[in-house]
All heavy atoms as an XYZ file, in Angstrom:
793
protein
N     151.492     32.787    114.965
C     151.627     33.421    116.293
C     150.351     33.271    117.100
O     150.406     33.196    118.354
C     152.002     34.903    116.154
C     153.374     35.117    115.699
S     153.910     36.814    115.711
C     152.742     37.546    114.611
N     149.181     33.295    116.454
C     147.932     33.145    117.207
C     147.795     31.769    117.861
O     147.296     31.698    118.961
C     146.774     33.473    116.275
N     148.283     30.761    117.245
C     148.254     29.403    117.786
C     149.614     28.835    117.800
O     150.079     28.158    116.825
C     147.259     28.595    116.906
N     150.389     28.955    118.857
C     151.717     28.521    118.965
C     151.935     26.974    119.050
O     153.004     26.483    118.889
C     152.331     29.162    120.157
C     151.203     29.592    121.026
C     150.026     29.733    120.084
N     150.910     26.285    119.250
C     150.957     24.784    119.457
C     151.608     24.115    118.297
O     152.522     23.272    118.459
C     149.588     24.214    119.798
N     151.298     24.480    117.010
C     151.941     23.755    115.883
C     153.496     24.021    115.840
O     154.222     23.096    115.514
C     151.253     24.304    114.730
C     149.951     24.801    115.129
C     150.155     25.201    116.528
N     153.896     25.290    116.171
C     155.242     25.595    116.178
C     155.970     24.836    117.275
O     157.005     24.265    117.020
C     155.481     27.066    116.411
C     156.971     27.499    116.643
C     157.674     27.268    115.298
C     157.012     29.031    116.965
N     155.462     24.797    118.414
C     156.023     23.991    119.566
C     156.039     22.503    119.196
O     157.031     21.836    119.505
C     155.186     24.266    120.868
C     155.633     23.299    121.964
C     155.222     25.667    121.299
N     155.049     21.938    118.566
C     155.139     20.570    118.149
C     156.188     20.340    117.121
O     156.901     19.326    117.200
C     153.681     20.208    117.518
C     153.652     18.768    117.082
O     153.975     17.925    117.943
O     153.237     18.545    115.905
N     156.355     21.225    116.098
C     157.355     21.094    115.132
C     158.825     21.164    115.787
O     159.582     20.339    115.508
C     157.266     22.193    114.074
C     158.471     22.245    113.163
C     158.573     21.304    112.173
C     159.447     23.237    113.258
C     159.643     21.329    111.272
C     160.493     23.259    112.357
C     160.624     22.313    111.409
N     158.970     22.141    116.681
C     160.294     22.253    117.359
C     160.560     21.126    118.316
O     161.764     20.708    118.536
C     160.378     23.570    118.155
C     160.491     24.794    117.252
C     160.462     25.995    118.189
C     161.713     24.775    116.427
N     159.464     20.434    118.859
C     159.639     19.240    119.711
C     160.188     18.104    118.926
O     160.913     17.225    119.412
N     159.959     18.046    117.622
C     160.427     16.930    116.748
C     161.869     17.330    116.178
O     162.465     16.387    115.683
C     159.406     16.648    115.666
C     158.222     15.956    116.162
C     157.242     15.600    115.095
N     156.385     16.837    114.813
C     156.105     17.366    113.684
N     156.609     16.738    112.572
N     155.318     18.436    113.584
N     162.220     18.630    116.151
C     163.472     19.003    115.683
C     164.567     18.660    116.648
O     164.552     19.023    117.782
C     163.401     20.525    115.406
C     164.674     21.076    114.886
C     165.707     21.554    115.597
C     165.014     21.300    113.583
N     166.710     22.048    114.821
C     166.335     21.898    113.519
C     164.427     21.030    112.313
C     166.932     22.222    112.317
C     165.025     21.441    111.140
C     166.216     22.009    111.219
N     165.584     17.889    116.200
C     166.593     17.478    117.087
C     167.941     18.124    116.694
O     168.407     17.988    115.542
C     166.845     15.953    117.025
C     165.658     15.227    117.690
C     165.592     15.429    119.141
N     164.285     14.971    119.681
C     163.486     15.978    120.407
N     163.894     17.151    120.629
N     162.416     15.594    120.838
N     168.447     18.846    117.583
C     169.702     19.645    117.364
C     170.838     18.676    117.140
O     171.733     18.985    116.301
C     170.063     20.631    118.546
C     171.347     21.250    118.410
C     168.900     21.594    118.681
N     170.912     17.634    117.788
C     172.031     16.691    117.700
C     172.321     16.196    116.222
O     173.382     16.067    115.793
C     171.810     15.429    118.542
C     171.777     15.693    120.062
C     171.345     14.450    120.831
C     173.194     16.156    120.498
N     171.163     15.963    115.456
C     171.321     15.523    114.123
C     171.335     16.640    113.112
O     171.735     16.400    112.000
C     170.159     14.575    113.766
O     168.924     15.289    113.912
C     170.160     13.300    114.611
N     170.935     17.897    113.558
C     170.927     19.000    112.608
C     172.021     20.065    112.848
O     172.044     21.023    112.159
C     169.560     19.678    112.775
C     168.379     18.846    112.604
C     167.950     18.750    111.146
N     166.674     18.201    110.757
C     166.110     17.056    111.189
N     166.755     16.325    112.129
N     164.994     16.667    110.697
N     172.984     19.793    113.735
C     173.977     20.855    114.015
C     174.776     21.170    112.780
O     175.027     22.386    112.553
C     174.879     20.300    115.152
C     175.755     21.431    115.826
C     175.052     22.520    116.285
C     176.573     20.762    116.921
N     175.199     20.242    111.957
C     175.960     20.712    110.761
C     175.195     21.573    109.795
O     175.713     22.560    109.296
C     176.338     19.399    110.101
C     176.315     18.422    111.164
C     175.276     18.865    112.088
N     173.881     21.294    109.712
C     172.984     22.109    108.838
C     172.860     23.501    109.514
O     173.007     24.577    108.811
C     171.595     21.525    108.813
C     170.612     22.299    108.078
C     170.842     22.526    106.671
C     169.172     21.705    108.294
N     172.674     23.584    110.822
C     172.586     24.933    111.529
C     173.901     25.737    111.326
O     173.817     26.866    111.082
C     172.234     24.681    113.028
C     170.805     24.018    113.063
C     172.299     25.997    113.783
C     170.484     23.565    114.501
N     175.010     25.074    111.527
C     176.270     25.846    111.377
C     176.456     26.284    109.985
O     176.860     27.461    109.729
C     177.450     24.868    111.741
C     177.597     24.504    113.222
C     178.613     23.414    113.455
C     177.930     25.737    114.030
N     176.092     25.450    109.016
C     176.215     25.876    107.580
C     175.314     27.060    107.274
O     175.746     27.992    106.523
N     174.116     27.056    107.803
C     173.216     28.200    107.577
C     173.732     29.432    108.143
O     173.640     30.552    107.636
C     171.793     27.797    108.065
C     171.022     26.825    107.227
C     169.718     26.459    107.917
C     170.718     27.394    105.833
N     174.253     29.339    109.441
C     174.773     30.536    110.129
C     175.905     31.156    109.270
O     175.929     32.338    109.074
C     175.271     30.103    111.417
C     174.224     29.864    112.528
C     173.708     31.116    113.029
N     172.785     30.815    114.061
C     172.072     31.756    114.706
N     172.141     33.005    114.398
N     171.230     31.353    115.681
N     176.820     30.347    108.916
C     178.012     30.761    108.112
C     177.581     31.334    106.701
O     177.938     32.433    106.351
C     179.058     29.740    107.939
C     180.198     30.127    106.951
C     179.669     29.346    109.360
N     176.692     30.592    106.065
C     176.225     31.105    104.762
C     175.454     32.392    104.857
O     175.716     33.267    104.036
N     174.561     32.526    105.813
C     173.814     33.773    105.982
C     174.770     34.915    106.372
O     174.585     36.076    105.977
C     172.656     33.664    106.885
C     171.416     33.086    106.295
C     170.908     31.880    106.711
C     170.758     33.748    105.292
C     169.768     31.279    106.108
C     169.583     33.184    104.678
C     169.115     32.014    105.126
N     175.636     34.608    107.225
C     176.592     35.634    107.647
C     177.419     36.186    106.481
O     177.542     37.390    106.367
N     177.919     35.318    105.709
C     178.614     35.726    104.449
C     177.711     36.504    103.563
O     178.091     37.575    102.985
C     179.326     34.567    103.793
C     180.411     34.022    104.673
C     179.845     34.974    102.368
C     180.979     32.685    104.231
N     176.506     36.033    103.308
C     175.511     36.659    102.414
C     175.273     38.128    102.959
O     175.227     39.042    102.151
C     174.242     35.898    102.384
C     173.153     36.392    101.499
C     173.553     36.350    100.067
C     171.909     35.642    101.747
N     174.976     38.223    104.234
C     174.743     39.588    104.815
C     175.889     40.547    104.641
O     175.731     41.728    104.234
C     174.334     39.566    106.250
C     172.924     38.974    106.471
C     172.664     38.131    107.539
C     171.887     39.227    105.570
C     171.422     37.543    107.733
C     170.626     38.684    105.790
C     170.385     37.876    106.862
N     177.083     39.990    104.872
C     178.244     40.882    104.676
C     178.519     41.360    103.224
O     178.825     42.470    103.013
C     179.555     40.208    105.213
C     179.579     40.052    106.754
C     180.807     39.193    107.109
C     179.662     41.313    107.425
N     178.279     40.383    102.320
C     178.435     40.733    100.946
C     177.388     41.711    100.401
O     177.578     42.540     99.501
C     178.436     39.441    100.051
C     179.722     38.521    100.236
C     179.499     37.260     99.424
C     180.916     39.213     99.855
N     176.131     41.533    100.969
C     175.003     42.363    100.501
C     174.928     43.764    101.198
O     174.376     44.624    100.675
C     173.748     41.587    100.803
N     175.614     43.885    102.306
C     175.571     45.084    103.129
C     175.809     46.396    102.290
O     175.012     47.277    102.454
C     176.456     44.974    104.319
N     176.889     46.425    101.479
C     177.119     47.635    100.782
C     175.967     48.214     99.884
O     175.862     49.297     99.518
C     178.407     47.374     99.979
C     179.008     46.253    100.637
C     177.928     45.484    101.197
N     175.086     47.233     99.462
C     174.039     47.523     98.533
C     172.673     47.746     99.214
O     171.644     47.818     98.572
C     173.902     46.387     97.545
C     175.224     45.973     96.876
N     175.876     46.806     95.960
C     176.068     44.889     97.094
C     177.020     46.226     95.595
N     177.080     45.077     96.292
N     172.753     47.744    100.545
C     171.477     47.853    101.306
C     171.132     49.296    101.696
O     172.066     50.121    101.726
C     171.499     46.947    102.527
S     171.501     45.183    102.129
N     169.905     49.507    102.166
C     169.553     50.807    102.624
C     170.162     51.139    104.014
O     170.483     52.240    104.235
C     167.966     50.855    102.760
C     167.457     52.196    103.140
C     166.008     52.229    103.339
N     165.302     51.731    102.136
C     164.050     51.422    102.103
N     163.245     51.550    103.145
N     163.438     50.877    101.004
N     170.274     50.068    104.782
C     170.929     50.211    106.157
C     172.199     49.269    106.171
O     172.078     48.259    106.793
C     169.949     49.898    107.219
C     168.686     50.739    107.356
C     167.759     50.190    108.350
C     169.054     52.153    107.691
N     173.251     49.724    105.516
C     174.345     48.742    105.426
C     175.028     48.351    106.794
O     175.405     47.273    106.922
C     175.392     49.569    104.537
C     174.932     50.992    104.583
C     173.498     50.966    104.906
N     175.105     49.353    107.694
C     175.675     49.028    109.008
C     174.873     47.962    109.738
O     175.425     47.109    110.382
C     175.791     50.265    109.866
C     176.889     51.249    109.321
O     177.798     50.773    108.566
O     176.841     52.490    109.503
N     173.581     48.094    109.707
C     172.675     47.137    110.372
C     172.876     45.754    109.778
O     173.023     44.768    110.488
C     171.211     47.589    110.333
C     170.255     46.634    110.878
C     170.175     46.393    112.189
C     169.430     45.883    110.068
C     169.321     45.522    112.787
C     168.577     44.927    110.578
C     168.490     44.701    111.909
N     172.849     45.688    108.482
C     172.970     44.427    107.778
C     174.393     43.796    108.042
O     174.540     42.559    108.283
C     172.717     44.536    106.238
C     173.041     43.240    105.526
C     171.311     44.949    106.036
N     175.402     44.666    108.090
C     176.786     44.199    108.405
C     176.866     43.622    109.864
O     177.478     42.537    110.102
C     177.781     45.386    108.252
C     179.153     44.968    108.139
C     180.098     46.124    107.783
N     179.838     46.610    106.370
C     179.325     47.777    105.995
N     179.057     48.697    106.896
N     179.103     48.094    104.779
N     176.230     44.300    110.795
C     176.254     43.846    112.202
C     175.500     42.447    112.245
O     176.023     41.534    112.927
C     175.531     44.828    113.113
C     175.235     44.246    114.429
C     176.429     46.096    113.322
N     174.403     42.273    111.571
C     173.683     41.008    111.511
C     174.609     39.918    110.951
O     174.672     38.789    111.478
C     172.355     41.111    110.821
C     171.709     39.795    110.590
C     171.354     42.122    111.512
N     175.275     40.248    109.886
C     176.230     39.300    109.276
C     177.337     38.844    110.201
O     177.638     37.691    110.361
N     177.910     39.846    110.955
C     178.943     39.493    111.898
C     178.353     38.687    113.022
O     179.071     37.680    113.482
C     179.557     40.871    112.429
C     180.461     40.583    113.650
C     180.402     41.477    111.355
N     177.180     38.982    113.599
C     176.554     38.200    114.591
C     176.251     36.775    114.124
O     176.477     35.785    114.912
C     175.329     38.864    115.119
C     175.418     40.130    115.894
C     174.171     40.843    116.165
C     176.299     39.933    117.127
N     175.844     36.644    112.960
C     175.595     35.257    112.316
C     176.939     34.477    112.385
O     176.987     33.301    112.687
C     175.034     35.406    110.885
C     173.554     35.769    110.884
C     172.640     34.680    111.284
O     173.056     33.402    111.161
O     171.589     34.926    111.729
N     177.988     35.098    111.859
C     179.274     34.450    111.744
C     179.862     34.154    113.227
O     180.397     33.063    113.441
C     180.323     35.259    111.007
C     180.065     35.278    109.497
C     181.033     36.280    108.843
C     180.199     33.889    108.892
N     179.551     35.028    114.101
C     180.004     34.791    115.508
C     179.229     33.649    116.200
O     179.791     33.004    117.022
C     179.930     36.098    116.250
N     177.962     33.458    115.743
C     177.166     32.405    116.364
C     177.635     31.030    115.989
O     177.425     30.146    116.833
C     175.692     32.586    115.930
N     178.277     30.835    114.867
C     178.706     29.524    114.515
C     179.688     28.932    115.421
O     179.466     27.752    115.949
C     179.245     29.545    113.065
N     180.823     29.607    115.865
C     181.704     28.998    116.809
C     181.094     28.881    118.177
O     181.449     27.897    118.854
C     182.974     29.909    116.829
C     182.741     30.949    115.884
C     181.377     30.843    115.233
N     180.183     29.817    118.520
C     179.443     29.678    119.784
C     178.677     28.411    119.819
O     178.638     27.757    120.882
C     178.567     30.878    119.952
C     177.683     30.767    121.153
C     178.187     30.909    122.431
C     176.331     30.436    120.981
C     177.359     30.809    123.590
C     175.525     30.242    122.080
C     176.044     30.466    123.371
N     178.010     28.070    118.714
C     177.318     26.804    118.736
C     178.111     25.559    118.882
O     177.766     24.612    119.577
C     176.549     26.744    117.390
C     175.358     27.664    117.196
C     174.793     27.450    115.822
C     174.310     27.496    118.221
N     179.278     25.584    118.338
C     180.332     24.532    118.489
C     180.751     24.387    119.958
O     180.872     23.306    120.495
C     181.476     24.691    117.537
C     181.193     24.372    116.096
C     182.454     24.752    115.301
C     180.793     22.991    115.905
N     181.053     25.593    120.544
C     181.488     25.588    121.968
C     180.402     25.087    122.821
O     180.612     24.329    123.768
C     182.035     26.934    122.332
C     182.254     27.045    123.807
C     183.276     27.280    121.530
N     179.184     25.638    122.591
C     178.059     25.170    123.416
C     177.726     23.708    123.374
O     177.432     23.135    124.368
C     176.789     26.061    123.105
N     177.914     23.185    122.198
C     177.675     21.719    122.015
C     176.122     21.411    121.755
O     175.262     22.136    122.276
N     175.908     20.334    121.123
C     174.615     19.947    120.795
C     173.712     19.606    122.014
O     172.560     19.949    122.052
C     174.731     18.700    119.853
N     174.379     19.018    123.070
C     173.579     18.675    124.259
C     173.003     19.935    124.864
O     171.933     19.930    125.348
C     174.464     17.851    125.234
C     174.803     16.479    124.684
C     175.979     16.394    123.715
O     176.692     17.465    123.671
O     176.195     15.487    123.031
N     173.876     20.921    125.059
C     173.438     22.101    125.727
C     172.391     22.782    124.888
O     171.336     23.411    125.462
C     174.620     22.996    125.958
C     174.190     24.272    126.823
C     175.430     25.061    127.194
N     176.308     24.300    128.183
C     177.563     24.477    128.337
N     178.129     25.440    127.692
N     178.291     23.701    129.150
N     172.513     22.841    123.573
C     171.523     23.429    122.708
C     170.175     22.679    122.755
O     169.137     23.268    122.767
C     172.077     23.503    121.288
C     173.256     24.392    121.083
C     173.793     24.252    119.648
C     172.835     25.853    121.348
N     170.310     21.341    122.858
C     169.065     20.518    123.024
C     168.403     20.924    124.321
O     167.192     20.904    124.354
C     169.476     19.052    122.979
C     168.345     18.103    122.817
C     167.716     18.084    121.389
O     168.518     18.037    120.500
O     166.523     18.194    121.355
N     169.214     21.110    125.358
C     168.561     21.483    126.639
C     167.875     22.844    126.519
O     166.781     23.051    127.110
N     168.474     23.801    125.831
C     167.780     25.136    125.528
C     166.502     24.935    124.806
O     165.473     25.616    125.154
C     168.783     26.091    124.896
C     168.074     27.282    124.606
C     167.829     28.295    125.559
C     167.696     27.561    123.239
C     167.222     29.498    125.141
C     167.062     28.805    122.926
C     166.807     29.788    123.943
N     166.516     24.147    123.809
C     165.220     23.893    123.043
C     164.134     23.297    123.941
O     163.038     23.724    123.859
C     165.494     23.007    121.816
C     164.253     22.576    121.141
C     166.413     23.805    120.779
N     164.576     22.377    124.720
C     163.587     21.698    125.626
C     163.078     22.715    126.651
O     161.886     22.785    126.929
C     164.284     20.592    126.416
O     164.627     19.548    125.577
N     163.966     23.665    127.188
C     163.472     24.694    128.109
C     162.467     25.569    127.335
O     161.478     25.926    127.937
C     164.693     25.499    128.607
C     164.286     26.716    129.370
C     164.039     26.756    130.605
C     164.187     28.071    128.831
N     163.739     28.015    131.037
C     163.747     28.877    129.908
C     164.320     28.619    127.576
C     163.595     30.231    129.792
C     164.113     30.061    127.528
C     163.757     30.693    128.573
N     162.817     25.889    126.100
C     161.973     26.895    125.363
C     160.603     26.232    125.118
O     159.508     26.911    125.219
C     162.620     27.265    124.053
C     162.133     28.425    123.403
C     162.478     29.727    123.606
C     161.099     28.447    122.313
N     161.804     30.554    122.745
C     160.868     29.805    121.977
C     160.409     27.491    121.708
C     159.905     30.185    121.060
C     159.412     27.853    120.732
C     159.206     29.216    120.385
N     160.583     24.936    124.798
C     159.310     24.235    124.535
C     158.405     24.186    125.750
O     157.171     23.973    125.620
C     159.621     22.868    123.964
C     160.202     22.691    122.601
C     160.637     21.342    122.350
C     159.351     23.337    121.602
N     158.923     24.319    126.964
C     158.163     24.190    128.133
C     157.549     25.580    128.574
O     156.757     25.640    129.562
C     158.997     23.630    129.324
C     159.403     22.233    129.038
C     160.389     21.862    130.099
O     160.786     22.576    131.035
N     160.907     20.597    130.000
N     157.821     26.652    127.813
C     157.352     27.920    128.156
C     155.830     28.008    127.791
O     155.340     27.202    127.062
C     158.082     29.052    127.396
C     159.583     29.075    127.598
C     159.925     29.402    129.022
N     159.678     28.361    129.975
C     160.382     27.820    130.873
N     161.498     28.376    131.245
N     160.032     26.824    131.714
N     155.168     29.052    128.321
C     153.758     29.326    128.111
C     153.530     29.705    126.682
O     154.359     30.198    125.932
C     153.255     30.362    129.046
O     153.802     31.592    128.731
N     152.292     29.527    126.160
C     151.943     30.090    124.859
C     152.169     31.560    124.674
O     152.548     32.007    123.555
C     150.478     29.750    124.722
C     150.274     28.516    125.600
C     151.169     28.736    126.738
N     152.006     32.329    125.761
C     152.214     33.804    125.727
C     153.672     34.043    125.379
O     154.040     34.915    124.642
C     151.784     34.481    126.922
N     154.620     33.298    126.092
C     156.025     33.481    125.828
C     156.392     33.167    124.358
O     157.108     33.887    123.718
C     156.663     32.515    126.798
C     158.285     32.524    126.542
C     159.059     33.440    127.313
C     158.796     31.610    125.758
C     160.394     33.466    127.121
C     160.206     31.623    125.654
C     160.982     32.508    126.296
N     155.781     32.071    123.874
C     156.095     31.709    122.467
C     155.483     32.793    121.471
O     156.243     33.083    120.544
C     155.387     30.325    122.074
C     155.633     29.929    120.702
C     155.989     29.255    123.052
N     154.345     33.293    121.746
C     153.783     34.358    120.880
C     154.696     35.622    120.940
O     154.913     36.231    119.953
C     152.413     34.738    121.401
C     151.414     33.777    120.996
C     149.982     34.340    121.392
N     149.029     33.273    121.337
C     148.489     32.617    122.320
N     148.808     32.973    123.535
N     147.687     31.543    122.157
N     155.185     35.976    122.151
C     156.067     37.115    122.295
C     157.297     36.939    121.436
O     157.740     37.797    120.717
C     156.411     37.355    123.727
C     157.493     38.332    123.944
C     157.270     39.711    123.832
C     158.816     37.950    124.202
C     158.246     40.609    123.917
C     159.824     38.886    124.308
C     159.578     40.246    124.227
O     160.525     41.161    124.337
N     157.975     35.769    121.520
C     159.195     35.591    120.760
C     158.937     35.505    119.273
O     159.796     35.855    118.471
C     159.967     34.400    121.308
C     160.699     34.815    122.556
C     160.436     34.481    123.841
C     161.827     35.728    122.651
N     161.289     35.025    124.686
C     162.221     35.817    123.980
C     162.562     36.317    121.693
C     163.239     36.601    124.448
C     163.608     37.161    122.115
C     163.961     37.304    123.501
N     157.849     34.930    118.932
C     157.451     34.840    117.512
C     157.214     36.272    116.997
O     157.661     36.619    115.798
C     156.278     34.022    117.262
S     156.570     32.161    117.494
N     156.606     37.145    117.760
C     156.356     38.507    117.367
C     157.651     39.241    117.288
O     157.908     40.067    116.307
C     155.518     39.245    118.395
O     154.243     38.543    118.414
N     158.660     38.990    118.161
C     159.934     39.644    118.098
C     160.722     39.248    116.848
O     161.377     40.051    116.230
C     160.744     39.370    119.366
N     160.647     37.921    116.560
C     161.278     37.411    115.389
C     160.667     38.014    114.031
O     161.431     38.286    113.104
C     161.238     35.853    115.276
N     159.396     38.093    114.048
C     158.753     38.695    112.871
C     159.113     40.120    112.717
O     159.460     40.588    111.602
C     157.186     38.588    113.048
C     156.348     39.230    111.901
C     156.655     38.487    110.601
C     154.938     39.191    112.258
N     159.169     40.860    113.838
C     159.572     42.365    113.748
C     160.997     42.411    113.316
O     161.322     43.294    112.492
C     159.403     42.948    115.181
N     161.895     41.565    113.760
C     163.239     41.617    113.344
C     163.367     41.326    111.824
O     164.105     41.891    111.090
C     164.119     40.626    114.167
C     165.493     40.601    113.732
C     166.432     41.597    114.085
C     166.107     39.596    113.022
C     167.711     41.650    113.751
C     167.408     39.544    112.600
C     168.205     40.651    113.008
N     162.604     40.303    111.358
C     162.593     39.914    109.973
C     162.113     41.084    109.117
O     162.655     41.296    108.005
N     161.017     41.791    109.535
C     160.576     42.904    108.787
C     161.613     44.064    108.744
O     161.810     44.591    107.639
C     159.208     43.450    109.408
C     158.785     44.771    108.784
C     158.098     42.459    109.143
N     162.237     44.309    109.900
C     163.319     45.263    109.886
C     164.407     44.867    108.916
O     164.934     45.823    108.242
C     163.833     45.473    111.337
C     165.001     46.412    111.468
C     164.637     47.885    111.106
C     165.503     46.424    112.866
N     164.845     43.640    108.915
C     165.892     43.199    108.091
C     165.505     43.276    106.621
O     166.281     43.683    105.754
C     166.298     41.789    108.452
C     167.570     41.203    107.842
C     168.793     42.136    108.145
C     167.769     39.779    108.275
N     164.276     42.936    106.303
C     163.783     43.071    104.905
C     163.732     44.554    104.460
O     164.081     44.818    103.308
C     162.380     42.464    104.808
N     163.297     45.440    105.342
C     163.286     46.836    105.019
C     164.641     47.396    104.868
O     164.886     48.292    104.055
C     162.472     47.622    106.051
S     160.773     47.304    106.076
N     165.617     46.888    105.595
C     167.014     47.321    105.528
C     167.593     46.943    104.199
O     168.498     47.556    103.675
C     167.849     46.756    106.633
N     167.169     45.809    103.616
C     167.734     45.335    102.399
C     167.171     45.885    101.139
O     167.636     45.710    100.077
N     165.979     46.552    101.224
C     165.328     47.062    100.015
C     165.974     48.238     99.468
O     166.507     49.163    100.115
C     163.811     47.343    100.393
C     163.168     48.052     99.188
C     163.183     46.128    100.764
């Protein structure tokens, strides 16, 4: 987060067009995993909502299409380092919350 340039460089090489099946598989897999794990978590409703959102994102990605997603990645890559730091911080906070919910 302190130096977002390596992340931006990595994402600049990541191509949605060739990775869309992988992204869809991960979304569906994590969604199912969250739904199955929810009853055993500290915050089951939160984990269940995350699972449903993961599953809902898969058809959305198909409808949006790889070209539109590629455009979004390009737009994101053109943002300022402060913007990238903010979103990385938000992703980290969400990950910590999700980890705490599962303990």
